[in-house]
VOGU-3710 file (C-alpha; in Angstrom, 3 decimals, decimal comma):
1> mitnvslvsv> -32,316/-34,992/16,202  -30,479/-35,053/12,866  -27,217/-33,132/13,184  -25,712/-33,258/9,688  -25,321/-35,138/6,421  -22,456/-37,600/6,664  -22,749/-39,799/3,563  -23,845/-39,398/-0,055  -23,742/-42,350/-2,470  -22,476/-41,874/-6,020
11> wvsdleeslt> -23,061/-44,629/-8,588  -19,879/-45,415/-10,490  -18,915/-47,859/-13,223  -15,586/-49,024/-11,819  -14,463/-48,549/-8,217  -10,708/-48,344/-8,876  -11,062/-45,940/-11,810  -13,456/-43,763/-9,821  -11,200/-43,778/-6,770  -8,372/-42,539/-9,003
21> fytdvlgftk> -10,603/-39,879/-10,582  -11,915/-38,522/-7,284  -8,504/-38,547/-5,584  -5,969/-37,777/-8,334  -8,133/-35,473/-10,461  -10,537/-33,836/-7,991  -8,328/-33,806/-4,894  -10,390/-35,940/-2,518  -8,686/-38,386/-0,178  -9,481/-42,047/0,310
31> gddvqlgddf> -11,786/-42,665/3,253  -13,065/-46,127/4,115  -12,081/-49,108/2,018  -13,490/-52,377/3,331  -14,146/-55,588/1,411  -17,427/-57,040/2,704  -17,752/-60,514/1,302  -16,804/-61,549/-2,197  -19,051/-59,124/-4,049  -19,244/-55,863/-2,080
41> rwltvvhpsq> -16,625/-53,250/-1,330  -17,427/-50,281/0,921  -15,377/-47,425/-0,556  -15,581/-43,742/0,348  -13,696/-40,564/-0,466  -13,655/-37,358/1,546  -12,647/-33,807/0,779  -9,803/-32,616/3,020  -11,747/-29,505/4,069  -14,913/-31,488/4,892
51> pelhlhlttp> -13,822/-34,870/6,286  -17,146/-35,476/8,027  -18,915/-35,914/4,645  -18,099/-39,159/2,840  -18,896/-39,797/-0,824  -19,696/-43,495/-1,062  -18,508/-44,772/-4,447  -20,627/-47,773/-5,333  -21,441/-49,902/-8,343  -24,962/-51,093/-9,112
61> gpplsedlqa> -25,400/-54,567/-7,653  -27,274/-56,467/-4,976  -29,440/-55,762/-3,058  -30,855/-53,856/-6,070  -33,003/-55,931/-8,389  -31,457/-56,871/-11,719  -33,885/-54,484/-13,461  -32,826/-51,575/-11,255  -29,144/-52,436/-11,712  -29,666/-52,367/-15,481
71> avrtsqaagg> -31,520/-49,044/-15,261  -28,665/-47,451/-13,302  -26,103/-48,762/-15,806  -28,190/-47,457/-18,714  -28,427/-44,017/-17,082  -24,691/-44,033/-16,407  -23,904/-44,912/-20,029  -26,186/-42,099/-21,213  -24,494/-39,632/-18,867  -27,746/-38,933/-17,089
81> mpgvglnvdd> -26,920/-39,613/-13,453  -26,997/-36,715/-11,034  -23,958/-36,351/-8,829  -22,976/-33,728/-6,314  -22,404/-29,990/-6,135  -18,890/-28,823/-5,364  -18,058/-25,317/-4,158  -14,888/-23,814/-5,604  -13,043/-20,592/-4,830  -12,438/-19,724/-8,508
91> cratyadlva> -14,673/-21,539/-11,002  -12,818/-20,396/-14,115  -9,409/-21,432/-12,750  -10,775/-24,781/-11,522  -12,374/-25,334/-14,929  -9,062/-24,650/-16,705  -7,198/-26,978/-14,322  -9,700/-29,815/-14,797  -9,872/-29,389/-18,585  -6,070/-29,723/-18,633
101> kgvefiqppe> -6,514/-33,008/-16,728  -8,925/-34,277/-19,407  -12,218/-33,761/-17,553  -15,304/-33,547/-19,787  -17,414/-30,427/-19,273  -21,045/-30,120/-20,335  -21,106/-26,384/-19,641  -18,163/-24,006/-19,247  -18,215/-21,432/-16,427  -21,216/-19,116/-16,713
111> erpygvealm> -22,467/-16,270/-14,559  -25,561/-17,119/-12,524  -27,372/-15,047/-9,898  -25,884/-17,283/-7,185  -22,324/-17,307/-8,566  -20,241/-18,747/-11,383  -21,236/-22,286/-12,365  -19,744/-25,011/-14,580  -21,121/-28,483/-15,207  -18,859/-31,496/-15,679
121> rdnsgnwlvl> -19,032/-35,280/-15,770  -17,041/-37,659/-13,645  -15,513/-40,758/-15,220  -18,811/-42,659/-14,748  -21,040/-40,067/-16,440  -22,338/-38,411/-13,258  -23,024/-34,708/-13,453  -20,957/-32,650/-11,023  -21,702/-28,969/-10,582  -18,877/-26,581/-9,733
131> vepreyspdd> -20,087/-23,365/-8,115  -18,143/-20,300/-7,077  -20,875/-18,989/-4,775  -21,806/-15,400/-4,066  -24,520/-13,701/-2,051  -27,893/-13,515/-3,785  -31,559/-12,967/-3,088  -34,711/-14,306/-4,773  -35,026/-10,916/-6,527  -31,843/-11,742/-8,475
141> fdpadfidg> -33,723/-14,395/-10,489  -35,883/-13,615/-13,524  -38,882/-16,013/-13,536  -38,947/-15,807/-17,354  -35,645/-17,703/-17,405  -37,430/-20,753/-15,985  -40,508/-20,860/-18,228  -40,461/-23,178/-21,232  -41,389/-21,956/-24,613
//
């Protein structure tokens, strides 16, 4: 029986720069850091309030094919890689704190039926969603908001 999620991989451009971003800017702590051979480093970060969930920071490389490695790098450069959702206790205050630290935001804090949400990029172009959650029900959503054109 599956009991929980323990690891999520995040594609990054540079392991050291990403480790600094996730620890010094976002407040994660360094988890595992193991050099496995000459060309692979197993590096994770964890949030202090959720140490059982590791974010695996990894660069595109073997065993991915060269074509897939190139596709990941192209998506990273375009800022099109999905990342993770992060709950916050005050989205507007967290936004202000991260802007002061130089973090790039795609969307400032906005009211949503499920809470206040802001969308940012990490230093590798991954989208990270900040959400100050609140109680909601399906009736809180207007289907017209999700229909194109």
